[in-house]
Backbone as JSON Lines, residues from 0, in Angstrom:
{"i":0,"aa":"M","n":[-7.91,6.83,38.04],"ca":[-7.48,8.07,37.43],"c":[-7.3,7.82,35.94]}
{"i":1,"aa":"T","n":[-7.89,8.66,35.15],"ca":[-7.74,8.52,33.7],"c":[-6.66,9.47,33.21]}
{"i":2,"aa":"T","n":[-5.92,8.99,32.26],"ca":[-4.89,9.83,31.66],"c":[-5.14,9.92,30.18]}
{"i":3,"aa":"L","n":[-4.81,11.04,29.63],"ca":[-4.96,11.24,28.2],"c":[-3.61,10.98,27.54]}
{"i":4,"aa":"A","n":[-3.66,10.3,26.43],"ca":[-2.43,10.04,25.7],"c":[-2.02,11.3,24.95]}
{"i":5,"aa":"A","n":[-0.78,11.64,25.09],"ca":[-0.27,12.82,24.39],"c":[-0.13,12.49,22.91]}
{"i":6,"aa":"P","n":[-0.49,13.44,22.04],"ca":[-0.33,13.16,20.61],"c":[1.14,12.95,20.26]}
{"i":7,"aa":"K","n":[1.37,12.05,19.31],"ca":[2.73,11.75,18.89],"c":[3.32,12.94,18.14]}
{"i":8,"aa":"P","n":[4.63,13.05,18.15],"ca":[5.25,14.09,17.34],"c":[4.89,13.89,15.87]}
{"i":9,"aa":"T","n":[4.82,14.97,15.14],"ca":[4.39,14.88,13.75],"c":[5.33,14.04,12.9]}
{"i":10,"aa":"S","n":[6.62,14.05,13.2],"ca":[7.53,13.24,12.39],"c":[7.25,11.75,12.55]}
{"i":11,"aa":"R","n":[6.95,11.31,13.76],"ca":[6.63,9.89,13.97],"c":[5.3,9.54,13.3]}
{"i":12,"aa":"N","n":[4.31,10.41,13.41],"ca":[3.02,10.17,12.79],"c":[3.15,10.13,11.27]}
{"i":13,"aa":"R","n":[3.97,11.01,10.71],"ca":[4.19,11.0,9.26],"c":[4.88,9.72,8.82]}
{"i":14,"aa":"L","n":[5.84,9.25,9.6],"ca":[6.52,8.0,9.27],"c":[5.55,6.82,9.32]}
{"i":15,"aa":"E","n":[4.71,6.77,10.34],"ca":[3.71,5.7,10.43],"c":[2.75,5.76,9.25]}
{"i":16,"aa":"C","n":[2.31,6.96,8.9],"ca":[1.39,7.13,7.78],"c":[2.05,6.66,6.48]}
{"i":17,"aa":"F","n":[3.3,7.04,6.28],"ca":[4.04,6.62,5.09],"c":[4.15,5.1,5.03]}
{"i":18,"aa":"V","n":[4.52,4.47,6.13],"ca":[4.69,3.01,6.15],"c":[3.37,2.3,5.89]}
{"i":19,"aa":"L","n":[2.29,2.79,6.49],"ca":[0.99,2.15,6.29],"c":[0.55,2.24,4.83]}
{"i":20,"aa":"Y","n":[0.7,3.42,4.23],"ca":[0.31,3.56,2.83],"c":[1.2,2.72,1.92]}
{"i":21,"aa":"A","n":[2.5,2.74,2.18],"ca":[3.43,2.02,1.31],"c":[3.23,0.51,1.41]}
{"i":22,"aa":"V","n":[3.11,-0.01,2.62],"ca":[3.06,-1.47,2.79],"c":[1.66,-2.03,2.58]}
{"i":23,"aa":"L","n":[0.65,-1.42,3.2],"ca":[-0.69,-1.99,3.14],"c":[-1.42,-1.71,1.83]}
{"i":24,"aa":"Q","n":[-1.09,-0.6,1.17],"ca":[-1.79,-0.29,-0.08],"c":[-0.87,-0.36,-1.29]}
{"i":25,"aa":"G","n":[0.33,0.15,-1.18],"ca":[1.23,0.18,-2.33],"c":[1.78,-1.17,-2.72]}
{"i":26,"aa":"L","n":[2.21,-1.95,-1.75],"ca":[2.83,-3.25,-2.05],"c":[1.91,-4.18,-2.85]}
{"i":27,"aa":"P","n":[0.65,-4.4,-2.47],"ca":[-0.18,-5.3,-3.28],"c":[-0.45,-4.77,-4.69]}
{"i":28,"aa":"I","n":[-0.65,-3.47,-4.81],"ca":[-0.94,-2.89,-6.12],"c":[0.25,-3.07,-7.06]}
{"i":29,"aa":"Y","n":[1.43,-2.67,-6.61],"ca":[2.58,-2.68,-7.5],"c":[3.2,-4.06,-7.65]}
{"i":30,"aa":"S","n":[2.92,-4.97,-6.74],"ca":[3.32,-6.36,-6.95],"c":[2.5,-6.95,-8.09]}
{"i":31,"aa":"G","n":[1.23,-6.62,-8.12],"ca":[0.38,-7.07,-9.22],"c":[0.82,-6.48,-10.56]}
{"i":32,"aa":"V","n":[1.19,-5.21,-10.55],"ca":[1.68,-4.58,-11.78],"c":[2.98,-5.25,-12.23]}
{"i":33,"aa":"A","n":[3.87,-5.54,-11.29],"ca":[5.13,-6.19,-11.64],"c":[4.88,-7.59,-12.22]}
{"i":34,"aa":"L","n":[3.92,-8.31,-11.66],"ca":[3.6,-9.63,-12.2],"c":[3.0,-9.53,-13.59]}
{"i":35,"aa":"M","n":[2.18,-8.52,-13.83],"ca":[1.62,-8.33,-15.18],"c":[2.72,-8.01,-16.19]}
{"i":36,"aa":"I","n":[3.66,-7.17,-15.79],"ca":[4.77,-6.84,-16.69],"c":[5.61,-8.09,-16.95]}
{"i":37,"aa":"K","n":[5.83,-8.88,-15.93],"ca":[6.59,-10.12,-16.08],"c":[5.83,-11.1,-16.99]}
{"i":38,"aa":"L","n":[4.5,-11.09,-16.88],"ca":[3.68,-11.99,-17.68],"c":[3.77,-11.66,-19.16]}
{"i":39,"aa":"I","n":[3.86,-10.38,-19.51],"ca":[3.99,-10.02,-20.92],"c":[5.44,-10.05,-21.37]}
{"i":40,"aa":"N","n":[6.34,-10.4,-20.45],"ca":[7.75,-10.6,-20.72],"c":[8.42,-9.36,-21.31]}
{"i":41,"aa":"A","n":[8.27,-8.25,-20.64],"ca":[8.95,-7.03,-21.04],"c":[10.44,-7.2,-20.77]}
{"i":42,"aa":"S","n":[11.24,-7.18,-21.8],"ca":[12.66,-7.52,-21.66],"c":[13.41,-6.51,-20.8]}
{"i":43,"aa":"E","n":[13.02,-5.24,-20.82],"ca":[13.7,-4.24,-20.0],"c":[13.5,-4.53,-18.51]}
{"i":44,"aa":"F","n":[12.4,-5.14,-18.2],"ca":[12.02,-5.38,-16.82],"c":[12.35,-6.79,-16.38]}
{"i":45,"aa":"A","n":[11.99,-7.75,-17.21],"ca":[12.13,-9.15,-16.83],"c":[13.57,-9.63,-16.9]}
{"i":46,"aa":"G","n":[14.4,-9.04,-17.76],"ca":[15.76,-9.5,-17.92],"c":[16.73,-8.93,-16.91]}
{"i":47,"aa":"E","n":[16.38,-7.87,-16.23],"ca":[17.29,-7.22,-15.27],"c":[17.28,-7.96,-13.94]}
{"i":48,"aa":"P","n":[18.46,-8.12,-13.32],"ca":[18.46,-8.7,-11.97],"c":[17.86,-7.71,-10.98]}
{"i":49,"aa":"F","n":[17.0,-8.18,-10.14],"ca":[16.28,-7.38,-9.15],"c":[15.45,-6.27,-9.79]}
{"i":50,"aa":"G","n":[15.11,-6.41,-11.05],"ca":[14.32,-5.39,-11.74],"c":[12.94,-5.21,-11.12]}
{"i":51,"aa":"A","n":[12.29,-6.31,-10.81],"ca":[10.95,-6.23,-10.22],"c":[11.01,-5.66,-8.8]}
{"i":52,"aa":"A","n":[12.0,-6.06,-8.02],"ca":[12.11,-5.57,-6.65],"c":[12.39,-4.07,-6.62]}
{"i":53,"aa":"I","n":[13.24,-3.6,-7.5],"ca":[13.53,-2.16,-7.57],"c":[12.29,-1.4,-8.01]}
{"i":54,"aa":"F","n":[11.59,-1.92,-9.01],"ca":[10.36,-1.3,-9.51],"c":[9.32,-1.18,-8.39]}
{"i":55,"aa":"I","n":[9.11,-2.26,-7.67],"ca":[8.11,-2.25,-6.59],"c":[8.52,-1.32,-5.47]}
{"i":56,"aa":"A","n":[9.78,-1.33,-5.08],"ca":[10.25,-0.47,-4.0],"c":[10.11,1.01,-4.36]}
{"i":57,"aa":"M","n":[10.48,1.37,-5.58],"ca":[10.36,2.77,-5.99],"c":[8.91,3.24,-6.0]}
{"i":58,"aa":"L","n":[8.02,2.42,-6.53],"ca":[6.62,2.82,-6.58],"c":[5.95,2.8,-5.22]}
{"i":59,"aa":"M","n":[6.37,1.9,-4.33],"ca":[5.84,1.91,-2.96],"c":[6.23,3.2,-2.25]}
{"i":60,"aa":"I","n":[7.48,3.62,-2.41],"ca":[7.94,4.86,-1.79],"c":[7.17,6.04,-2.36]}
{"i":61,"aa":"F","n":[7.01,6.06,-3.67],"ca":[6.25,7.14,-4.31],"c":[4.81,7.17,-3.81]}
{"i":62,"aa":"H","n":[4.19,6.01,-3.74],"ca":[2.8,5.91,-3.27],"c":[2.68,6.39,-1.81]}
{"i":63,"aa":"G","n":[3.63,5.98,-0.97],"ca":[3.61,6.38,0.43],"c":[3.83,7.86,0.64]}
{"i":64,"aa":"L","n":[4.57,8.5,-0.27],"ca":[4.82,9.94,-0.15],"c":[3.71,10.79,-0.75]}
{"i":65,"aa":"V","n":[3.11,10.33,-1.83],"ca":[2.14,11.15,-2.56],"c":[0.72,11.04,-1.99]}
{"i":66,"aa":"T","n":[0.29,9.86,-1.64],"ca":[-1.1,9.66,-1.22],"c":[-1.5,10.45,0.02]}
{"i":67,"aa":"P","n":[-0.7,10.52,1.09],"ca":[-1.13,11.31,2.25],"c":[-1.25,12.8,1.96]}
{"i":68,"aa":"G","n":[-0.47,13.31,1.03],"ca":[-0.54,14.73,0.72],"c":[-1.64,15.09,-0.26]}
{"i":69,"aa":"L","n":[-1.82,14.25,-1.28],"ca":[-2.82,14.57,-2.3],"c":[-4.21,14.02,-1.99]}
{"i":70,"aa":"G","n":[-4.3,13.04,-1.13],"ca":[-5.6,12.44,-0.78],"c":[-6.61,13.43,-0.23]}
{"i":71,"aa":"P","n":[-6.24,14.25,0.77],"ca":[-7.22,15.21,1.29],"c":[-7.55,16.33,0.3]}
{"i":72,"aa":"R","n":[-6.62,16.67,-0.57],"ca":[-6.85,17.75,-1.54],"c":[-7.75,17.33,-2.68]}
{"i":73,"aa":"F","n":[-7.64,16.07,-3.11],"ca":[-8.42,15.55,-4.22],"c":[-9.16,14.29,-3.78]}
{"i":74,"aa":"P","n":[-10.18,14.42,-2.92],"ca":[-10.84,13.22,-2.37],"c":[-11.56,12.39,-3.42]}
{"i":75,"aa":"H","n":[-12.04,13.01,-4.48],"ca":[-12.75,12.23,-5.5],"c":[-11.77,11.35,-6.27]}
{"i":76,"aa":"F","n":[-10.59,11.87,-6.57],"ca":[-9.6,11.12,-7.33],"c":[-8.97,10.01,-6.5]}
{"i":77,"aa":"F","n":[-8.77,10.23,-5.2],"ca":[-8.13,9.26,-4.32],"c":[-9.13,8.55,-3.41]}
{"i":78,"aa":"R","n":[-10.37,8.42,-3.82],"ca":[-11.41,7.87,-2.94],"c":[-11.16,6.41,-2.57]}
{"i":79,"aa":"H","n":[-10.46,5.66,-3.39],"ca":[-10.22,4.26,-3.08],"c":[-8.9,4.04,-2.35]}
{"i":80,"aa":"N","n":[-7.98,5.0,-2.42],"ca":[-6.66,4.82,-1.8],"c":[-6.46,5.62,-0.54]}
{"i":81,"aa":"F","n":[-7.14,6.74,-0.4],"ca":[-6.89,7.61,0.76],"c":[-7.62,7.08,1.98]}
{"i":82,"aa":"E","n":[-6.91,6.95,3.07],"ca":[-7.48,6.5,4.34],"c":[-7.1,7.51,5.42]}
{"i":83,"aa":"P","n":[-8.03,8.4,5.84],"ca":[-7.7,9.41,6.84],"c":[-7.31,8.82,8.19]}
{"i":84,"aa":"L","n":[-7.68,7.6,8.43],"ca":[-7.34,6.92,9.68],"c":[-5.83,6.76,9.85]}
{"i":85,"aa":"F","n":[-5.1,6.6,8.74],"ca":[-3.65,6.42,8.81],"c":[-2.93,7.66,9.32]}
{"i":86,"aa":"A","n":[-3.52,8.83,9.16],"ca":[-2.86,10.08,9.57],"c":[-3.34,10.6,10.92]}
{"i":87,"aa":"D","n":[-4.16,9.84,11.61],"ca":[-4.7,10.29,12.9],"c":[-3.61,10.22,13.98]}
{"i":88,"aa":"P","n":[-3.17,11.37,14.51],"ca":[-2.08,11.34,15.5],"c":[-2.49,10.81,16.86]}
{"i":89,"aa":"A","n":[-3.79,10.71,17.13],"ca":[-4.25,10.24,18.43],"c":[-4.19,8.72,18.57]}
{"i":90,"aa":"L","n":[-4.04,8.01,17.46],"ca":[-4.05,6.55,17.48],"c":[-2.63,6.01,17.42]}
{"i":91,"aa":"S","n":[-2.43,4.87,18.06],"ca":[-1.15,4.19,17.96],"c":[-1.09,3.44,16.63]}
{"i":92,"aa":"F","n":[0.09,2.94,16.3],"ca":[0.27,2.22,15.04],"c":[-0.64,1.0,14.97]}
{"i":93,"aa":"S","n":[-0.69,0.23,16.04],"ca":[-1.52,-0.99,16.04],"c":[-3.01,-0.65,16.0]}
{"i":94,"aa":"E","n":[-3.42,0.45,16.63],"ca":[-4.82,0.86,16.57],"c":[-5.21,1.29,15.16]}
{"i":95,"aa":"K","n":[-4.3,1.94,14.45],"ca":[-4.58,2.34,13.07],"c":[-4.8,1.11,12.2]}
{"i":96,"aa":"V","n":[-3.94,0.12,12.37],"ca":[-4.06,-1.1,11.57],"c":[-5.33,-1.86,11.93]}
{"i":97,"aa":"S","n":[-5.63,-2.0,13.22],"ca":[-6.81,-2.77,13.62],"c":[-8.1,-2.08,13.2]}
{"i":98,"aa":"R","n":[-8.15,-0.77,13.28],"ca":[-9.36,-0.06,12.83],"c":[-9.5,-0.13,11.31]}
{"i":99,"aa":"W","n":[-8.38,-0.1,10.59],"ca":[-8.44,-0.21,9.14],"c":[-8.94,-1.6,8.74]}
{"i":100,"aa":"L","n":[-8.46,-2.62,9.44],"ca":[-8.89,-3.99,9.14],"c":[-10.35,-4.24,9.51]}
{"i":101,"aa":"A","n":[-10.89,-3.47,10.45],"ca":[-12.28,-3.66,10.87],"c":[-13.29,-3.09,9.87]}
{"i":102,"aa":"Q","n":[-12.85,-2.28,8.94],"ca":[-13.77,-1.7,7.96],"c":[-14.19,-2.75,6.94]}
{"i":103,"aa":"P","n":[-15.46,-2.72,6.5],"ca":[-15.92,-3.74,5.54],"c":[-15.24,-3.64,4.18]}
{"i":104,"aa":"K","n":[-14.93,-2.43,3.73],"ca":[-14.31,-2.3,2.4],"c":[-12.89,-2.85,2.39]}
{"i":105,"aa":"T","n":[-12.24,-2.89,3.53],"ca":[-10.87,-3.39,3.6],"c":[-10.83,-4.88,3.33]}
{"i":106,"aa":"A","n":[-11.76,-5.62,3.85],"ca":[-11.81,-7.06,3.61],"c":[-11.98,-7.35,2.12]}
{"i":107,"aa":"L","n":[-12.84,-6.6,1.46],"ca":[-13.05,-6.78,0.03],"c":[-11.78,-6.43,-0.75]}
{"i":108,"aa":"Q","n":[-11.12,-5.35,-0.34],"ca":[-9.89,-4.92,-1.0],"c":[-8.79,-5.98,-0.84]}
{"i":109,"aa":"L","n":[-8.61,-6.49,0.37],"ca":[-7.58,-7.5,0.61],"c":[-7.88,-8.8,-0.12]}
{"i":110,"aa":"L","n":[-9.14,-9.2,-0.15],"ca":[-9.52,-10.42,-0.85],"c":[-9.29,-10.29,-2.34]}
{"i":111,"aa":"S","n":[-9.68,-9.18,-2.93],"ca":[-9.47,-8.99,-4.36],"c":[-7.98,-8.92,-4.7]}
{"i":112,"aa":"N","n":[-7.18,-8.29,-3.85],"ca":[-5.73,-8.27,-4.08],"c":[-5.13,-9.67,-4.0]}
{"i":113,"aa":"A","n":[-5.56,-10.45,-3.04],"ca":[-5.03,-11.81,-2.89],"c":[-5.4,-12.67,-4.1]}
{"i":114,"aa":"L","n":[-6.63,-12.56,-4.56],"ca":[-7.05,-13.34,-5.72],"c":[-6.31,-12.91,-6.99]}
{"i":115,"aa":"L","n":[-6.16,-11.61,-7.18],"ca":[-5.45,-11.11,-8.36],"c":[-3.99,-11.55,-8.35]}
{"i":116,"aa":"L","n":[-3.33,-11.43,-7.22],"ca":[-1.94,-11.83,-7.13],"c":[-1.78,-13.34,-7.33]}
{"i":117,"aa":"S","n":[-2.73,-14.11,-6.85],"ca":[-2.66,-15.57,-7.04],"c":[-2.8,-15.95,-8.5]}
{"i":118,"aa":"V","n":[-3.74,-15.34,-9.18],"ca":[-3.93,-15.63,-10.6],"c":[-2.71,-15.2,-11.41]}
{"i":119,"aa":"L","n":[-2.19,-14.03,-11.11],"ca":[-1.01,-13.56,-11.84],"c":[0.21,-14.43,-11.55]}
{"i":120,"aa":"A","n":[0.36,-14.88,-10.32],"ca":[1.48,-15.74,-9.97],"c":[1.4,-17.08,-10.73]}
{"i":121,"aa":"V","n":[0.2,-17.62,-10.85],"ca":[0.04,-18.86,-11.62],"c":[0.39,-18.62,-13.08]}
{"i":122,"aa":"G","n":[-0.04,-17.48,-13.62],"ca":[0.3,-17.15,-15.01],"c":[1.78,-17.0,-15.23]}
{"i":123,"aa":"V","n":[2.45,-16.31,-14.34],"ca":[3.9,-16.11,-14.48],"c":[4.64,-17.43,-14.29]}
{"i":124,"aa":"A","n":[4.21,-18.24,-13.32],"ca":[4.88,-19.51,-13.06],"c":[4.68,-20.5,-14.21]}
{"i":125,"aa":"S","n":[3.59,-20.39,-14.94],"ca":[3.34,-21.33,-16.03],"c":[4.13,-21.01,-17.28]}
{"i":126,"aa":"I","n":[4.67,-19.81,-17.37],"ca":[5.47,-19.43,-18.53],"c":[6.93,-19.73,-18.24]}
{"i":127,"aa":"Q","n":[7.49,-20.64,-18.97],"ca":[8.91,-20.98,-18.78],"c":[9.58,-21.16,-20.1]}
């Protein structure tokens, strides 16, 4: 006997969509930005305790809230950040992540983020 999975409530799907955008896309982007700001030694940012963590958290939340709403409306502007798979209510959280990771462009995106963050981390660590 086959059963159909009932679609998740919209609030849970929205929360999953927000978390996926914030963590999988926002965190690498804004961590790189924070490292670049730290590299140029911006005193407003680098001198504050937890300045980088607050900066990254605020922008991750903003990214997670804005991208799902504006992505479908402006597909040309958000073509690299918008992922309609994240908002699919028929998929579970793990299925959304596994299907996103199976796409060829995702591997390139993750590799470029890892290389950029590594180079920036070496630059920041070398400045003392």
